[in-house]
LUMLUMMAR-895372 format. One line per field, with one value per residue (C-alpha): x, y, z; residue number from 1. Coordinates in pm, 1 decimal. Layout:
! LUMLUMMAR-895372
u <- c(X ...)
v <- c(Y ...)
w <- c(Z ...)
n <- c(NUM ...)
//
This chain:
! LUMLUMMAR-895372
u <- c(4073.0 4016.7 4319.5 4407.6 4601.3 4944.5 4960.6 5252.0 5216.2 5396.8 5428.5 5475.9 5548.2 5810.4 5799.7 6054.1 5890.4 5555.4 5734.8 5918.3 5590.8 5398.7 5673.8 5672.3 5285.2 5277.8 5558.1 5422.5 5137.0 5341.4 5286.4 5564.1 5637.2 5828.4 5877.4 5929.5 5996.1 5856.2 5640.7 5966.2 6102.8 5789.6 5720.3 6083.1 6004.6 5906.2 5705.5 5375.4 5207.2 5280.5 5156.5 4852.8 4804.3 4967.4 4948.2 5007.1 5077.4 4821.3 5104.6 5447.1 5748.8 5713.5 5354.7 5017.8 4792.9 4546.2 4808.3 4982.0 4668.2 4574.2 4953.2 4924.9 4603.0 4761.0 5065.8 4879.3 4517.8 4449.1 4623.7 4412.1 4517.3 4471.2 4534.2 4718.5 4613.7 4709.4 4410.7 4043.5 3977.8 3652.8 3681.0 4019.4 3928.2 3624.9 3857.4 4101.2 3834.7 3717.6 4061.0 4098.7 4147.4 4001.2 4031.0 4166.7 4305.1 4386.6 4743.3 4840.7 4745.5 4578.2 4696.3 4382.8 4220.9 4478.9 4435.6 4062.7 4094.8 4370.0 4162.0 3853.6 4067.7 4254.6 3888.6 3781.1 4090.9 4056.2 3715.6 3807.6 4103.4 3835.6 3609.8 3899.2 3990.8 3625.2 3600.9 3906.7 3794.2 3469.0 3629.8 3846.0 3545.4 3351.5 3662.5 3719.3 3371.0 3231.0 2884.3 2746.9 2671.7 2470.7 2391.5 2133.8 1953.1 1605.3 1520.2 1699.4 1984.0 2346.9 2553.8 2817.6 2875.0 3171.3 3347.8 3148.7 2830.6 2973.4 3080.4 2742.4 2479.8 2627.6 2810.3 2694.5 2769.3 2753.2 2444.4 2241.8 1875.6 1648.6 1518.3 1884.5 2000.8 1704.5 1674.2 2002.2 1839.6 1520.2 1398.3 1312.5 1147.4 1448.5 1266.1 1140.6 1261.2 1000.5 1025.2 858.7 565.6 484.4 777.9 820.5 1151.3 1378.3 1456.3 1093.6 1010.5 1352.8 1238.3 918.8 1100.7 1030.6 1369.7 1421.4 1622.7 1773.1 1524.0 1611.6 1584.2 1683.0 1873.7 1957.0 2254.2 2211.9 2401.1 2191.1 2221.9 2380.3 2132.0 2228.8 2052.9 2098.8 2000.5 1896.4 1917.0 1785.6 1742.7 1678.8 1947.2 1778.6 1934.2 1737.3 1440.6 1423.1 1487.9 1797.7 1849.2 1898.3 2146.6 2112.2 2334.1 2336.0 2485.2 2562.0 2418.1 2423.1 2653.8 2442.8 2111.9 2303.0 2427.7 2069.7 1910.0 2167.8 2093.4 1717.1 1767.1 1971.2 1731.4 1433.2 1601.3 1703.7 1338.5 1216.6 1456.3 1354.7 973.6 1015.7 1258.0 1105.0 1224.9 1147.5 1332.7 1308.3 1526.9 1553.8 1665.3 1945.6 1681.2 1513.5 1201.7 1103.4 1182.3 1110.9 886.9 865.9 562.6 689.2 704.6 333.6 219.4 384.6 301.1 -51.8 76.6 60.4 351.0 173.5 67.8 437.2 622.4 781.4 665.4 945.2 1032.5 1090.5 761.2 564.3 665.5 852.7 711.6 796.3 1034.0 1260.4 1259.2 1556.2 1767.9 1706.6 1761.4 2105.5 2168.4 2066.3 2303.4 2584.8 2503.1 2526.3 2865.3 2944.9 2968.3 2872.7 2527.8 2424.2 2240.8 2027.5 1704.4 1364.7 990.2 782.4 418.0 173.0 -109.8 -352.4 -120.5 34.8 442.9 660.7 1036.0 1282.9 1654.5 1823.4 2116.2 2205.1 2399.6 2483.2 2408.5 2633.6 2606.3 2863.7 3051.0 3058.8 2813.8 2584.4 2220.1 2042.5 2035.6 1914.3 1777.7 1717.3 1503.6 1425.2 1116.0 1201.8 870.0 773.3 1114.5 1146.0 790.1 883.5 1200.6 1028.2 769.8 1025.5 1202.5 879.1 790.0 1138.5 1072.6 726.5 880.6 1118.7 846.0 623.2 928.3 999.5 633.7 598.7 905.6 760.9 421.0 549.3 774.8 507.7 216.2 293.7 349.0 12.1 -157.2 -4.3 -112.6 -467.8 -495.0 -368.9 -638.5 -917.0 -811.0 -762.8 -1085.8 -1233.3 -1086.2 -1181.5 -1550.7 -1646.4 -1397.5 -1556.1 -1228.6 -1004.2 -1232.6 -1212.4 -840.5 -848.4 -1071.5 -831.5 -551.2 -767.5 -825.8 -451.8 -378.7 -664.1 -504.1 -142.8 -304.7 -483.8 -159.4 9.3 -249.4 -261.2 114.8 95.2 -158.7 10.1 321.7 138.3 155.5 -174.0 -336.4 -623.6 -930.5 -1091.4 -1420.0 -1664.1 -1854.3 -2069.4 -1883.6 -2191.9 -2270.7 -1916.3 -1924.6 -2291.7 -2182.1 -1890.9 -2137.8 -2368.9 -2060.7 -2039.7 -2382.6 -2280.5 -2072.0 -2352.2 -2662.6 -2842.2 -2651.5 -2748.0 -2576.5 -2668.6 -2498.2 -2561.3 -2475.0 -2415.7 -2278.1 -2373.4 -2430.5 -2370.6 -2392.4 -2081.2 -1899.3 -1530.0 -1303.9 -1191.4 -1141.6 -1454.2 -1311.8 -1006.4 -1195.5 -1442.5 -1160.4 -1061.9 -1418.1 -1443.9 -1157.0 -1234.2 -1590.3 -1479.6 -1258.1 -1530.1 -1741.5 -1463.5 -1379.8 -1733.3 -1968.4 -2327.0 -2516.5 -2283.3 -2318.1 -2099.6 -2128.8 -1983.3 -1970.1 -1874.8 -1807.7 -1633.6 -1299.7 -1026.8 -667.4 -419.8 -682.0 -733.9 -1084.1 -1119.4 -1353.7 -1320.9 -1483.8 -1479.1 -1579.6 -1654.8 -1762.8 -1846.7 -1581.3 -1283.6 -1089.7 -728.8 -490.9 -211.5 58.4 -151.1 -240.6 41.6 139.7 -206.7 -100.0 216.6 260.9 217.1 90.0 -230.9 -423.2 -641.3 -563.9 -649.1 -512.1 -219.9 -201.5 -191.0 -539.9 -490.7 -146.1 -308.4 -579.6 -308.8 -139.4 -467.7 -565.0 -204.7 -232.2 -553.4 -341.0 -518.1 -423.5 -564.0 -503.8 -660.1 -863.6 -963.3 -1292.4 -1497.3 -1573.2 -1541.9 -1472.3 -1245.5 -1218.6 -1061.9 -1044.8 -982.3 -916.6 -931.4 -890.3 -1210.4 -1069.1 -1192.3 -1113.1)
v <- c(-10444.9 -10767.1 -10926.1 -10918.0 -11257.7 -11160.2 -11105.9 -11125.1 -10773.5 -10643.7 -10248.1 -10118.6 -9732.0 -9515.0 -9245.5 -9315.9 -9154.5 -9315.4 -9637.0 -9627.9 -9502.6 -9788.4 -10058.0 -9917.4 -9936.0 -10267.7 -10439.6 -10272.0 -10503.7 -10802.8 -10834.1 -10968.1 -10675.6 -10651.0 -10355.9 -10247.7 -9899.2 -9979.6 -10227.1 -10377.9 -10440.7 -10600.8 -10829.9 -10955.1 -11163.8 -11543.0 -11577.0 -11468.6 -11757.4 -11645.0 -11272.2 -11217.3 -10840.8 -10581.5 -10209.3 -10042.4 -9675.9 -9525.9 -9382.2 -9553.1 -9428.9 -9712.8 -9754.6 -9691.1 -9890.1 -9962.7 -10123.6 -10326.4 -10479.6 -10729.3 -10845.2 -10875.0 -11062.2 -11328.0 -11403.3 -11348.5 -11424.8 -11474.7 -11157.9 -10843.0 -10521.2 -10172.7 -9875.2 -9567.5 -9245.8 -8897.9 -8731.5 -8782.2 -8946.2 -9128.7 -9221.8 -9338.8 -9555.0 -9720.3 -9806.7 -9977.5 -10169.1 -10271.1 -10395.9 -10604.8 -10395.7 -10496.2 -10131.4 -9802.9 -9548.2 -9183.9 -9014.2 -8930.6 -9287.8 -9317.7 -9618.1 -9698.2 -9672.3 -9904.0 -10145.8 -10167.3 -10242.0 -10496.7 -10654.6 -10667.7 -10851.8 -11079.8 -11189.8 -11256.0 -11438.7 -11654.6 -11735.1 -11809.9 -12032.6 -12224.6 -12252.1 -12359.6 -12619.5 -12742.2 -12753.0 -12955.4 -13203.4 -13211.7 -13276.8 -13529.6 -13730.3 -13682.3 -13826.4 -14119.3 -14199.9 -14529.5 -14400.8 -14215.5 -13868.1 -13602.1 -13243.4 -13053.2 -12725.4 -12651.1 -12734.2 -13062.1 -12963.2 -13115.2 -12898.1 -13160.2 -13547.1 -13763.8 -14036.0 -14306.6 -14186.3 -14308.2 -14629.4 -14714.7 -14538.0 -14399.0 -14099.2 -13769.2 -13405.1 -13094.0 -12878.6 -13207.6 -13148.7 -13401.9 -13558.8 -13650.7 -13791.5 -13904.5 -14207.4 -14326.2 -14361.3 -14515.0 -14788.8 -15130.4 -15451.8 -15681.5 -15938.8 -15710.0 -15430.7 -15180.1 -14935.0 -14963.4 -14705.0 -14750.3 -14549.7 -14175.5 -14044.9 -13946.2 -13619.3 -13529.6 -13596.0 -13441.4 -13121.4 -13124.3 -13157.8 -13523.5 -13686.8 -14049.6 -14262.8 -14615.4 -14675.4 -14988.9 -14968.2 -15179.4 -14956.1 -15044.2 -14900.0 -14859.4 -15188.1 -15489.0 -15729.5 -15435.8 -15379.6 -15331.0 -15288.3 -14961.0 -14781.6 -14422.6 -14138.4 -13800.9 -13462.0 -13097.8 -12827.5 -12524.4 -12187.2 -11953.9 -12200.3 -12182.6 -12500.2 -12431.1 -12790.9 -13161.2 -13400.1 -13763.2 -14059.7 -14416.2 -14682.5 -15006.8 -15295.8 -15561.3 -15779.9 -15742.6 -15834.0 -16118.5 -16235.7 -16186.0 -16381.0 -16651.8 -16631.1 -16646.0 -16947.3 -17117.8 -17044.4 -17159.1 -17465.0 -17518.5 -17445.5 -17694.5 -17938.9 -17883.8 -17907.9 -18226.1 -18404.4 -18739.7 -18630.4 -18393.3 -18070.1 -17822.1 -17483.5 -17387.3 -17042.9 -17045.0 -17012.1 -17333.8 -17172.8 -17315.3 -17094.2 -17327.1 -17640.1 -17841.7 -18001.4 -18371.9 -18249.4 -18108.1 -18428.3 -18634.3 -18435.7 -18325.7 -17956.9 -17673.8 -17456.9 -17163.4 -17342.3 -17397.6 -17124.2 -16921.0 -17181.3 -17355.0 -17695.4 -17892.0 -17796.9 -17809.2 -18138.7 -18349.9 -18586.4 -18454.1 -18740.8 -18635.4 -18277.0 -18220.6 -18463.8 -18328.4 -17960.3 -18078.3 -18232.1 -17890.4 -17702.9 -17929.7 -17872.1 -17509.6 -17580.6 -17765.3 -18095.6 -18391.1 -18494.9 -18678.9 -19000.2 -18880.8 -19047.7 -18935.9 -18937.7 -18647.9 -18603.9 -18559.6 -18320.4 -18628.2 -18755.4 -19028.5 -19055.2 -19103.3 -19200.6 -18966.0 -19006.1 -18672.3 -18506.1 -18161.3 -17894.0 -17541.0 -17238.9 -16943.1 -16602.0 -16419.1 -16298.3 -16666.7 -16623.8 -16903.3 -16819.4 -17148.2 -17510.9 -17727.9 -18060.8 -18316.1 -18608.4 -18955.7 -19135.5 -19474.4 -19550.8 -19834.3 -19979.0 -19980.0 -20128.9 -20395.2 -20463.8 -20508.3 -20743.5 -20938.6 -20968.0 -21049.7 -21309.7 -21465.3 -21486.7 -21618.7 -21890.6 -21968.0 -22008.1 -22217.7 -22439.2 -22476.0 -22560.0 -22804.3 -22986.8 -22972.7 -23083.4 -23361.7 -23482.6 -23436.3 -23595.2 -23942.2 -23847.6 -23668.2 -23956.9 -24187.9 -23958.3 -23926.1 -24296.3 -24355.8 -24113.6 -24283.2 -24623.4 -24481.9 -24319.5 -24676.2 -24832.4 -24554.2 -24510.2 -24571.7 -24323.7 -23966.2 -23814.0 -23986.9 -23901.7 -23531.9 -23561.3 -23723.6 -23443.9 -23177.2 -23369.5 -23364.9 -23004.2 -22954.2 -23154.9 -22982.3 -22634.7 -22754.0 -22876.0 -22523.4 -22365.0 -22551.3 -22464.6 -22077.3 -22048.4 -22262.1 -22035.3 -21722.6 -21812.6 -21953.0 -21733.3 -21518.8 -21562.6 -21347.8 -21431.6 -21096.3 -21017.5 -20738.9 -20775.6 -20602.8 -20565.5 -20558.2 -20910.7 -21027.3 -20888.5 -20995.9 -21353.2 -21344.0 -21231.0 -21526.1 -21771.4 -21622.0 -21688.4 -21959.0 -21691.6 -21434.4 -21635.0 -21593.7 -21267.4 -20913.5 -20827.5 -20560.7 -20521.3 -20166.2 -20088.6 -19729.1 -19507.9 -19353.5 -19678.6 -20001.4 -20192.3 -20056.1 -20288.9 -20331.2 -20576.1 -20818.4 -21172.5 -21249.7 -21569.2 -21373.5 -21047.1 -21261.4 -21405.7 -21037.9 -20952.4 -21270.5 -21206.8 -20851.4 -20919.3 -21222.6 -21008.3 -20747.0 -21027.6 -21161.3 -20806.4 -20664.4 -20741.7 -20751.2 -20560.8 -20544.3 -20284.8 -20344.2 -20069.9 -20124.5 -19809.3 -19798.7 -19471.9 -19338.7 -19114.4 -18999.3 -18994.9 -18806.1 -18841.5 -19196.1 -19317.4 -19550.5 -19726.7 -19673.5 -19963.1 -19896.5 -20163.9 -19993.9 -20171.6 -20051.5 -20267.4 -20153.6 -20022.3 -20050.0 -19849.8 -19646.9 -19893.2 -20155.3 -19975.1 -20079.4 -20391.9 -20580.2 -20625.6 -20808.1 -21184.0 -21376.5 -21041.2 -21090.1 -20938.8 -21230.4 -21537.4 -21768.0 -21747.7 -21755.5 -21369.4 -21409.7 -21345.0 -20948.3 -21012.8 -21241.5 -20977.5 -20706.4 -20931.4 -20993.0 -20634.0 -20531.0 -20804.5 -20601.2 -20278.1 -20132.2 -20047.0 -20149.2 -19965.9 -19889.6 -19598.3 -19315.4 -19436.1 -19151.5 -19245.5 -19609.0 -19871.5 -20001.2 -19906.4 -20103.3 -19903.1 -20063.9 -19869.8 -20053.7 -19914.2 -19899.0 -20082.7 -20324.2 -20705.9)
w <- c(-6404.7 -6622.9 -6694.0 -7070.3 -7214.8 -7354.8 -7723.3 -7976.1 -8139.6 -8460.0 -8452.9 -8806.4 -8734.8 -8899.3 -8636.1 -8365.3 -8071.9 -8136.3 -8190.5 -7861.2 -7691.5 -7821.0 -7720.8 -7362.2 -7328.3 -7482.6 -7286.3 -6958.2 -7008.7 -7046.8 -7459.8 -7669.6 -7911.8 -8231.3 -8432.2 -8815.4 -8960.9 -9310.4 -9514.4 -9634.1 -9293.5 -9168.1 -9491.1 -9448.7 -9142.4 -9131.8 -8805.8 -8900.8 -8754.9 -8423.2 -8471.6 -8284.7 -8361.1 -8593.1 -8515.3 -8848.8 -8934.2 -9194.3 -9407.9 -9428.7 -9639.3 -9872.8 -9886.3 -9760.9 -9519.6 -9793.1 -10014.6 -9724.1 -9578.3 -9839.5 -9825.4 -9455.9 -9464.0 -9682.2 -9466.3 -9135.2 -9200.7 -8813.9 -8674.3 -8598.8 -8776.4 -8572.9 -8797.8 -8632.0 -8791.9 -8706.2 -8827.2 -8839.8 -9176.2 -9146.4 -9520.4 -9470.2 -9175.0 -9366.9 -9661.4 -9410.4 -9254.3 -9592.4 -9688.1 -9377.6 -9065.6 -8736.6 -8584.9 -8597.7 -8336.6 -8335.9 -8251.1 -7985.8 -7861.2 -7544.8 -7350.5 -7170.2 -7520.1 -7673.0 -7377.0 -7417.4 -7796.2 -7733.7 -7469.2 -7727.8 -7950.2 -7703.1 -7603.2 -7951.2 -8051.3 -7727.3 -7833.4 -8166.6 -8034.1 -7855.3 -8143.7 -8361.6 -8109.1 -8081.8 -8453.7 -8478.2 -8238.8 -8424.8 -8742.4 -8605.3 -8457.8 -8793.7 -8982.0 -8738.1 -8648.1 -8780.2 -8768.1 -9091.2 -8990.5 -9185.1 -9101.6 -9299.1 -9288.8 -9222.9 -9594.0 -9579.9 -9785.8 -9690.5 -9479.0 -9371.0 -9385.8 -9267.4 -9481.4 -9320.4 -9499.9 -9837.6 -9696.1 -9516.3 -9737.1 -10057.9 -10206.7 -10084.2 -10188.2 -9976.1 -10092.0 -10182.6 -10149.7 -9960.3 -10286.0 -10380.3 -10079.3 -9886.6 -10108.6 -9983.9 -9630.1 -9687.6 -9482.1 -9680.4 -9584.2 -9535.0 -9777.6 -10046.6 -10282.9 -10188.7 -9906.8 -9596.0 -9644.2 -9276.1 -9157.9 -9211.6 -9283.2 -8964.9 -9122.2 -9137.4 -8787.7 -8650.1 -8823.3 -8623.6 -8309.8 -8286.6 -8175.8 -8317.5 -8099.3 -8190.4 -8447.4 -8647.7 -9030.8 -9324.1 -9556.2 -9932.5 -10111.0 -10485.7 -10558.9 -10573.5 -10248.3 -10050.6 -9773.8 -9412.0 -9100.0 -8958.8 -8595.3 -8678.2 -8445.4 -8558.8 -8367.3 -8459.7 -8432.3 -8271.6 -8197.7 -7981.7 -7995.2 -8359.3 -8556.3 -8805.6 -8917.7 -8813.9 -8758.7 -8853.6 -8733.0 -8904.7 -8705.0 -8875.4 -8678.0 -8943.6 -8747.5 -8435.4 -8611.8 -8769.7 -8417.5 -8266.4 -8543.5 -8495.3 -8132.7 -8186.8 -8414.9 -8147.9 -7872.5 -8110.4 -8149.4 -7807.3 -7711.6 -7960.6 -7835.4 -7471.9 -7574.1 -7786.5 -7535.5 -7420.9 -7064.3 -6789.5 -6838.5 -6556.1 -6524.0 -6147.9 -6029.9 -5766.1 -5522.1 -5643.8 -5806.3 -6143.0 -6447.7 -6721.3 -6743.6 -7059.7 -7223.4 -7108.0 -6738.4 -6801.0 -6927.6 -6665.8 -6356.3 -6476.8 -6383.5 -6670.2 -6683.8 -6580.1 -6252.1 -6116.1 -6277.3 -5985.6 -5741.5 -5505.6 -5702.6 -5387.3 -5201.2 -5511.5 -5672.1 -5422.0 -5149.5 -4803.3 -4735.1 -5013.3 -4969.4 -4733.5 -4928.9 -5261.2 -5138.9 -5038.9 -5376.1 -5535.6 -5301.0 -5418.5 -5773.2 -5717.1 -5572.7 -5898.4 -5735.1 -5941.4 -5878.0 -6199.2 -6143.2 -5829.3 -5811.8 -5640.6 -5651.2 -5770.3 -5685.8 -5974.8 -5960.5 -5920.7 -5602.2 -5782.7 -5756.0 -6039.4 -5999.3 -6180.3 -6231.3 -6273.4 -6485.7 -6348.3 -6499.2 -6378.9 -6611.3 -6608.0 -6769.6 -6952.9 -6643.3 -6503.8 -6260.4 -6184.8 -6280.8 -6250.7 -6284.8 -6576.0 -6463.4 -6716.2 -6575.0 -6706.8 -6562.5 -6474.1 -6295.2 -6542.5 -6555.4 -6180.0 -6150.6 -6419.6 -6236.6 -5909.8 -6107.3 -6220.9 -5896.4 -5737.9 -6006.5 -5941.5 -5566.0 -5615.5 -5875.6 -5601.0 -5344.4 -5593.2 -5674.1 -5287.2 -5190.7 -5501.3 -5360.9 -5009.9 -5114.6 -5330.5 -5035.8 -4769.4 -4974.7 -4888.2 -4519.4 -4515.0 -4662.0 -4414.4 -4146.2 -4291.6 -4291.3 -3951.3 -3834.8 -3998.9 -3873.2 -3527.9 -3527.1 -3602.1 -3305.3 -3061.9 -3145.7 -2810.2 -2653.9 -2684.0 -2545.6 -2785.0 -3081.7 -2957.9 -2978.9 -3320.1 -3450.9 -3342.5 -3535.1 -3816.5 -3805.9 -3768.4 -4079.0 -4279.7 -4179.6 -4294.1 -4623.4 -4674.8 -4605.2 -4868.4 -5106.4 -5037.3 -5071.6 -5386.6 -5508.0 -5435.5 -5594.6 -5910.2 -6221.0 -6257.1 -6633.8 -6704.7 -6907.9 -6950.5 -7090.2 -7034.5 -6703.9 -6466.6 -6155.7 -5946.3 -6046.5 -5944.8 -5591.4 -5560.0 -5659.0 -5419.1 -5160.2 -5204.9 -5174.6 -4833.1 -4721.7 -4473.8 -4289.7 -4269.9 -4254.3 -3917.0 -3834.8 -3846.1 -4169.8 -4437.4 -4778.7 -4922.2 -5279.0 -5385.3 -5666.8 -5995.3 -6177.8 -5958.9 -6315.7 -6434.2 -6703.7 -6717.5 -6892.9 -6625.5 -6532.0 -6339.3 -6149.2 -6042.0 -5955.1 -5762.9 -5550.5 -5471.8 -5342.6 -5174.6 -4956.2 -4880.2 -4789.7 -4592.1 -4385.5 -4331.3 -4183.7 -3960.4 -3833.3 -3762.9 -3470.7 -3545.5 -3664.2 -3970.9 -4221.7 -4551.8 -4824.3 -5190.2 -5433.0 -5777.8 -5954.1 -6265.0 -6225.3 -6447.6 -6356.2 -6589.0 -6881.6 -6818.3 -6734.2 -6447.6 -6227.6 -5836.5 -5627.1 -5248.2 -4976.9 -4637.6 -4316.5 -3956.9 -3774.8 -3569.7 -3907.9 -4022.5 -3806.8 -3964.1 -3899.4 -4063.1 -4394.1 -4614.2 -4456.5 -4488.4 -4856.3 -4747.7 -4789.9 -4466.4 -4258.6 -4078.1 -3769.1 -3744.8 -3511.1 -3799.9 -4170.6 -4355.7 -4415.9 -4809.4 -4897.5 -4940.6 -5082.2 -5364.2 -5399.7 -5497.4 -5744.3 -5912.9 -5925.2 -6037.6 -6308.1 -6436.7 -6452.5 -6144.2 -5782.5 -5442.0 -5130.0 -4775.4 -4791.1 -4533.5 -4428.4 -4266.7 -3906.0 -3787.8 -4000.2 -4265.1 -4646.1 -4927.3 -5261.7 -5564.6 -5887.9 -6241.0 -6610.7 -6787.5 -7101.3 -7350.6 -7320.7)
n <- c(1 2 3 4 5 6 7 8 9 10 11 12 13 14 15 16 17 18 19 20 21 22 23 24 25 26 27 28 29 30 31 32 33 34 35 36 37 38 39 40 41 42 43 44 45 46 47 48 49 50 51 52 53 54 55 56 57 58 59 60 61 62 63 64 65 66 67 68 69 70 71 72 73 74 75 76 77 78 79 80 81 82 83 84 85 86 87 88 89 90 91 92 93 94 95 96 97 98 99 100 101 102 103 104 105 106 107 108 109 110 111 112 113 114 115 116 117 118 119 120 121 122 123 124 125 126 127 128 129 130 131 132 133 134 135 136 137 138 139 140 141 142 143 144 145 146 147 148 149 150 151 152 153 154 155 156 157 158 159 160 161 162 163 164 165 166 167 168 169 170 171 172 173 174 175 176 177 178 179 180 181 182 183 184 185 186 187 188 189 190 191 192 193 194 195 196 197 198 199 200 201 202 203 204 205 206 207 208 209 210 211 212 213 214 215 216 217 218 219 220 221 222 223 224 225 226 227 228 229 230 231 232 233 234 235 236 237 238 239 240 241 242 243 244 245 246 247 248 249 250 251 252 253 254 255 256 257 258 259 260 261 262 263 264 265 266 267 268 269 270 271 272 273 274 275 276 277 278 279 280 281 282 283 284 285 286 287 288 289 290 291 292 293 294 295 296 297 298 299 300 301 302 303 304 305 306 307 308 309 310 311 312 313 314 315 316 317 318 319 320 321 322 323 324 325 326 327 328 329 330 331 332 333 334 335 336 337 338 339 340 341 342 343 344 345 346 347 348 349 350 351 352 353 354 355 356 357 358 359 360 361 362 363 364 365 366 367 368 369 370 371 372 373 374 375 376 377 378 379 380 381 382 383 384 385 386 387 388 389 390 391 392 393 394 395 396 397 398 399 400 401 402 403 404 405 406 407 408 409 410 411 412 413 414 415 416 417 418 419 420 421 422 423 424 425 426 427 428 429 430 431 432 433 434 435 436 437 438 439 440 441 442 443 444 445 446 447 448 449 450 451 452 453 454 455 456 457 458 459 460 461 462 463 464 465 466 467 468 469 470 471 472 473 474 475 476 477 478 479 480 481 482 483 484 485 486 487 488 489 490 491 492 493 494 495 496 497 498 499 500 501 502 503 504 505 506 507 508 509 510 511 512 513 514 515 516 517 518 519 520 521 522 523 524 525 526 527 528 529 530 531 532 533 534 535 536 537 538 539 540 541 542 543 544 545 546 547 548 549 550 551 552 553 554 555 556 557 558 559 560 561 562 563 564 565 566 567 568 569 570 571 572 573 574 575 576 577 578 579 580 581 582 583 584 585 586 587 588 589 590 591 592 593 594 595 596 597 598 599 600 601 602 603 604 605 606 607 608 609 610 611 612 613 614 615 616 617)
//
């Protein structure tokens, strides 16, 4: 048998036997029982709030059930009333039910029938108690909710609204039709007084079974300048699959929108500063991949942002020699060790290197976790080159001063030596062996004189007198000056390229020295038959138009160990010479703003490549 929850029952019965019988039955079922013999005795109590059920005799000495029921309903509105009658009186039962009775039962009372009726009352009251508790919870939630909540029926009339509605949207009465309250929640454009006609009201969509979720709208109140941003949620209320109404919730997100707008402005400002910064700005993930790459970095490196985003910074931009060292610097930065001032080269898309000095800062999220490294780099390539040129100039000036002093001090000695050699030659004209020794002394003295002149020429400042010239004419003239060296040999000079007569703003005398030196070295290095090829082409590096001149020969070539050193002062692979020729050539080309290097000749032979800006004089 189903267990019936215990009830607090008041029995109002004037018959003692019936009263005792009812008490026994009820107490046997663990109900709490109170009794009264008359209406007056019953109404004299003050604990009506605890009474769950009342068993009322149809006829009492001092009144009838029809007269007492309205009074009982007032003092115990939640108590169920069962009328007990001794005879079948259908009309009386209907009258009692009309006056507020819950049920009726006939005498003599059947205990099982009574238990059934009380069990039904207990179940109903238990459900009612749950509903009351739920209603209290809902009421408390509505009253304390910061969101505006509106419940409407299927016609859009207001059934319920909470206090937040008036604060956020405006005053709203129960029963208000949609045309009255709907204007309060209309979506407006934030910068205009007109409604946003592109948006259909959330209520209309909810009543079509189209839930509205977190839709952001700008809602204006009736007062001027009182609009607020709202997040709207709306959904239908369905009973057995039939739409009975809808619930609409407005959440004030004005502060959030203001914070988002402020954050957007700050982000736009930061983005603008990053893009406008005259420095390399790179944002790296903790794994060293490129996340952000500003315009200056694009212009400096030649890589567009979309080409490097997501790529490994070290493998993409650093020369191989620096990768291990800079990865270690990056690791220390992630460990929040000071690494500002670190310098390294980056390799541009064209293959050139730029020297960058970095300032690094770790970036953290709201939880304090490191999410990346912001690297700000200053390009000091030009400064470094200027410093190197200044240092080089100081060294050259020192060499020049030393050579000038040496030449001054040695001039008299050389002149005396020269005079003595000439006089000695006159005295030993008839002695061939002595004449041979004098010639060797003369050659040594001439070599010493040329050595002084070469060093003095290398140390002297280079002053250019530029004019627009045909490069081919310059190297042809240099080749003609070398005729004593190639005349009578199997030598061929070949010109190639798009247009051999390319024009360039150069100093023809100085550039002639360069070509003379290169061609002379080629003639010295090659054995017959000699083939020397000179080619001139137009190229572009980082958007700058240049002329590229390549001189190739079919000699033994330049080994990897000599490629850079051949341009060092006093370095030579020949048995004769000072080793200053290519060093002077580099100074002349760099004075023109160009570059000279040993190229990678295809097959046998050496290649010297000159790159010159194709500018105006």
